[in-house]
C-alpha positions as CSV (number, residue, x, y, z in Angstrom):
1,M,-51.4,-72.8,70.9
2,I,-52.7,-73.2,68.0
3,G,-54.9,-70.2,67.0
4,T,-56.0,-66.5,68.0
5,D,-58.8,-63.9,67.0
6,G,-57.3,-63.7,63.8
7,G,-57.7,-67.6,63.2
8,Y,-55.0,-70.5,63.1
9,L,-51.7,-69.9,63.1
10,D,-49.4,-70.7,60.9
11,A,-47.8,-73.6,63.1
12,P,-48.2,-74.2,67.0
13,K,-46.9,-72.3,69.7
14,L,-45.6,-74.0,72.9
15,I,-46.3,-72.9,76.0
16,D,-44.6,-74.8,78.5
17,P,-44.8,-73.7,82.2
18,N,-42.4,-76.3,83.2
19,S,-39.6,-75.7,80.5
20,V,-36.2,-74.9,81.5
21,N,-35.6,-73.7,77.8
22,K,-35.8,-69.6,78.0
23,A,-36.8,-69.2,73.8
24,V,-40.1,-71.4,75.4
25,P,-42.5,-69.2,77.3
26,K,-44.0,-70.3,80.6
27,S,-47.6,-68.6,80.3
28,L,-49.9,-66.6,78.2
29,V,-51.1,-63.3,79.0
30,M,-54.1,-62.0,77.7
31,L,-55.9,-59.1,77.8
32,P,-59.9,-58.6,78.0
33,G,-61.6,-59.7,74.8
34,E,-58.9,-61.6,73.2
35,R,-58.9,-65.3,72.2
36,Y,-56.6,-67.9,72.3
37,D,-57.2,-71.8,70.5
38,V,-55.0,-73.9,72.8
39,I,-54.3,-78.0,73.3
40,I,-53.7,-79.2,76.6
41,D,-51.5,-82.4,76.6
42,F,-52.7,-84.0,79.6
43,G,-50.7,-87.1,78.9
44,D,-47.6,-85.4,78.8
45,P,-44.8,-87.2,80.9
46,V,-43.6,-84.4,82.8
47,W,-47.0,-83.3,84.1
48,L,-47.9,-86.7,84.9
49,N,-45.2,-87.2,87.3
50,A,-45.6,-84.1,88.8
51,I,-49.3,-84.9,89.6
52,R,-48.1,-88.5,90.9
53,A,-45.7,-86.6,93.3
54,A,-48.6,-84.3,94.4
55,Y,-51.3,-87.3,95.0
56,K,-48.8,-89.7,96.6
57,K,-52.0,-91.6,98.2
58,G,-53.2,-92.0,94.6
59,I,-54.7,-89.5,92.0
60,P,-58.5,-89.2,92.3
61,N,-60.6,-90.3,89.2
62,P,-61.6,-88.1,87.5
63,L,-58.9,-85.5,88.4
64,N,-60.6,-81.5,88.6
65,L,-58.3,-79.1,87.5
66,V,-59.0,-75.6,87.5
67,L,-57.2,-73.1,84.8
68,I,-57.0,-69.9,87.0
69,N,-56.1,-66.6,86.2
70,N,-53.8,-64.8,88.6
71,A,-52.8,-61.6,86.6
72,K,-53.5,-58.5,88.9
73,T,-56.4,-56.3,88.0
74,P,-55.8,-53.6,86.6
75,Y,-52.7,-55.4,84.9
76,P,-49.8,-55.0,86.1
77,D,-50.5,-53.2,89.1
78,G,-53.5,-54.1,90.4
79,A,-54.9,-56.0,93.0
80,P,-55.0,-59.9,92.5
81,A,-57.8,-61.7,90.9
82,S,-60.6,-63.4,93.3
83,S,-60.1,-67.0,93.2
84,S,-63.5,-67.9,93.8
85,T,-64.6,-65.5,90.9
86,T,-62.5,-63.9,88.0
87,G,-59.7,-66.0,89.2
88,R,-61.3,-69.3,88.0
89,I,-61.5,-69.5,84.1
90,I,-62.5,-73.2,83.4
91,Q,-62.4,-76.5,84.9
92,F,-61.2,-79.6,83.6
93,R,-62.0,-83.2,84.4
94,V,-59.4,-85.5,83.6
95,S,-60.1,-89.4,83.6
96,A,-57.9,-92.0,84.6
97,V,-59.4,-94.2,82.0
98,K,-57.0,-94.3,78.7
99,P,-59.2,-93.4,75.5
100,P,-59.3,-95.4,72.1
101,S,-56.2,-94.6,70.3
102,D,-56.4,-91.1,69.1
103,T,-55.7,-90.8,65.1
104,S,-56.7,-87.1,65.2
105,F,-54.1,-84.4,63.1
106,N,-51.4,-83.6,65.9
107,P,-50.5,-79.6,65.4
108,A,-47.4,-80.3,67.8
109,A,-45.7,-83.0,65.5
110,A,-42.4,-81.9,64.1
111,G,-43.1,-80.2,60.7
112,A,-46.6,-79.7,61.3
113,T,-48.4,-76.8,60.1
114,L,-51.6,-75.1,60.3
115,R,-51.7,-72.2,57.5
116,G,-49.5,-72.3,54.7
117,G,-48.8,-75.7,53.8
118,A,-50.6,-77.9,51.0
119,G,-54.3,-78.0,51.3
120,Q,-54.4,-75.2,53.9
121,M,-55.3,-71.6,53.8
122,P,-52.5,-69.5,53.3
123,A,-49.9,-68.4,55.7
124,L,-50.8,-65.5,57.6
125,V,-49.2,-61.8,56.5
126,P,-47.7,-60.5,60.0
127,L,-49.1,-56.7,60.2
128,V,-45.8,-55.9,62.4
129,N,-42.1,-57.3,62.9
130,A,-42.5,-57.8,66.6
131,A,-38.6,-58.5,66.8
132,L,-37.7,-55.1,64.9
133,G,-41.3,-53.2,65.9
134,T,-41.9,-52.2,62.7
135,R,-44.8,-52.6,60.1
136,S,-44.1,-55.8,57.7
137,R,-44.6,-55.3,54.1
138,R,-47.8,-56.4,52.8
139,R,-48.7,-58.6,49.8
140,P,-50.4,-57.0,46.9
141,S,-54.4,-57.8,47.3
142,R,-55.7,-60.1,44.8
143,A,-58.3,-58.8,42.1
144,T,-61.6,-60.7,42.5
């Protein structure tokens, strides 16, 4: 995840449903009206191996993948989302044809920042310290 309603994060946040590391979230809970900017790596070796294992007779080209909403409505104790309507978020059509070399910025590269680095917008000042549940100190506003 690289951004939210408030703009870019200071650094990317990894969300990996296959991670065995407890510090890495496996999913993203979104509330109505929230927006997240994400980058999905369809070339991830773990993901590719899982796809190959699922399609023993060959992977279709293009491969149609649907991002689903598996949250209950109302959350967290309601009924499951309908698989034909609110349970379907977006469909990706992934081609087996390898694109030309990608030279764009890789926010997942070690040490990459999205805010707060040279030539970037200033880092965000969190309003709440999530670990402590307290308000963060705000920077003084700049004179205009």
